[in-house]
C-alpha positions in Angstrom: 0.0 0.0 0.0 2.9 2.3 0.7 4.1 2.1 -2.9 0.6 2.9 -4.1 0.3 5.9 -1.7 3.7 7.1 -2.9 2.5 6.9 -6.5 5.2 4.3 -7.3 2.7 2.3 -9.4 5.1 -0.1 -11.0 6.3 -1.2 -7.6 2.8 -1.3 -6.3 1.7 -3.7 -9.0 4.6 -6.0 -8.2 3.8 -5.8 -4.4 0.1 -6.5 -4.8 0.7 -9.4 -7.2 3.2 -10.9 -4.8 0.7 -10.8 -2.0 -1.9 -12.6 -4.2 0.8 -15.2 -5.2 2.4 -15.7 -1.8 -0.9 -15.7 0.2 -3.6 -17.1 -2.1 -6.0 -17.5 0.8 -5.7 -14.0 2.2 -8.8 -12.0 2.8 -7.2 -9.1 0.9 -6.9 -11.0 -2.4 -9.8 -9.2 -4.0 -8.6 -5.8 -2.8 -5.0 -6.5 -4.0 -6.2 -7.5 -7.4 -8.3 -4.4 -7.7 -5.5 -2.1 -6.5 -3.1 -3.8 -9.0 -5.6 -3.0 -11.7 -5.9 0.6 -10.5 -2.1 0.9 -10.3 -1.7 -0.5 -13.8 -4.0 2.2 -15.1 -2.3 5.0 -13.3 1.1 3.6 -14.3 0.0 3.7 -18.0 -1.5 7.1 -17.6 1.8 8.5 -16.3 4.0 6.7 -18.7 6.0 8.1 -21.6 4.0 8.0 -24.9 6.0 5.1 -26.4 5.0 2.8 -23.5 1.4 3.8 -23.0 -0.2 1.4 -25.5 1.5 -1.6 -23.9 0.6 -0.5 -20.4 -3.0 0.2 -21.2 -3.2 -3.4 -22.6 -1.7 -4.6 -19.3 -4.4 -2.7 -17.5 -7.0 -4.7 -19.4 -5.2 -7.9 -18.5 -5.4 -6.9 -14.8 -9.1 -6.2 -15.2 -9.6 -9.7 -16.7 -7.7 -11.3 -13.9 -9.8 -9.6 -11.3 -13.1 -10.5 -13.0 -12.0 -14.1 -13.6 -11.3 -14.7 -9.9 -14.1 -12.4 -8.5 -16.9 -12.1 -11.1 -19.1 -10.3 -8.6 -16.4 -8.2 -7.1 -17.4 -5.3 -4.9 -15.1 -3.2 -7.0 -17.0 -4.0 -10.3 -18.3 -0.5 -10.9 -14.9 1.2 -10.5 -13.1 -1.6 -12.2 -15.4 -1.3 -15.2 -14.8 2.4 -15.3 -11.1 1.8 -15.4 -11.5 -0.8 -18.1 -13.6 1.6 -20.2 -11.0 4.4 -19.8 -8.1 2.1 -20.8 -10.0 0.9 -23.8 -10.8 4.5 -24.8 -7.2 5.5 -24.4 -6.2 2.6 -26.6 -8.6 3.9 -29.3 -7.1 7.4 -29.0 -3.7 5.9 -29.3 -4.5 4.1 -32.5 -6.3 7.1 -33.9 -3.3 9.4 -33.2 -0.6 7.0 -34.3 
């Protein structure tokens, strides 16, 4: 959580994924998956232009992982909003380039 609060999103993604991997039965698994999705989006958003497409695609992968494991996640509304924003950014990227 510290990395996330410090806006070190790449490190936050790794940390949240490690929690899920190392502690698969933790009660925080859903929250960690959601925060890794949110971190992935913010990381993409704050990236240099040449890396944005790849990182928005990674955001979509994080969304799919969250929904695969927790189809009725309590974060569904915000996760869907992040997914839509990432997909929209990808469209903009393809339109511009």
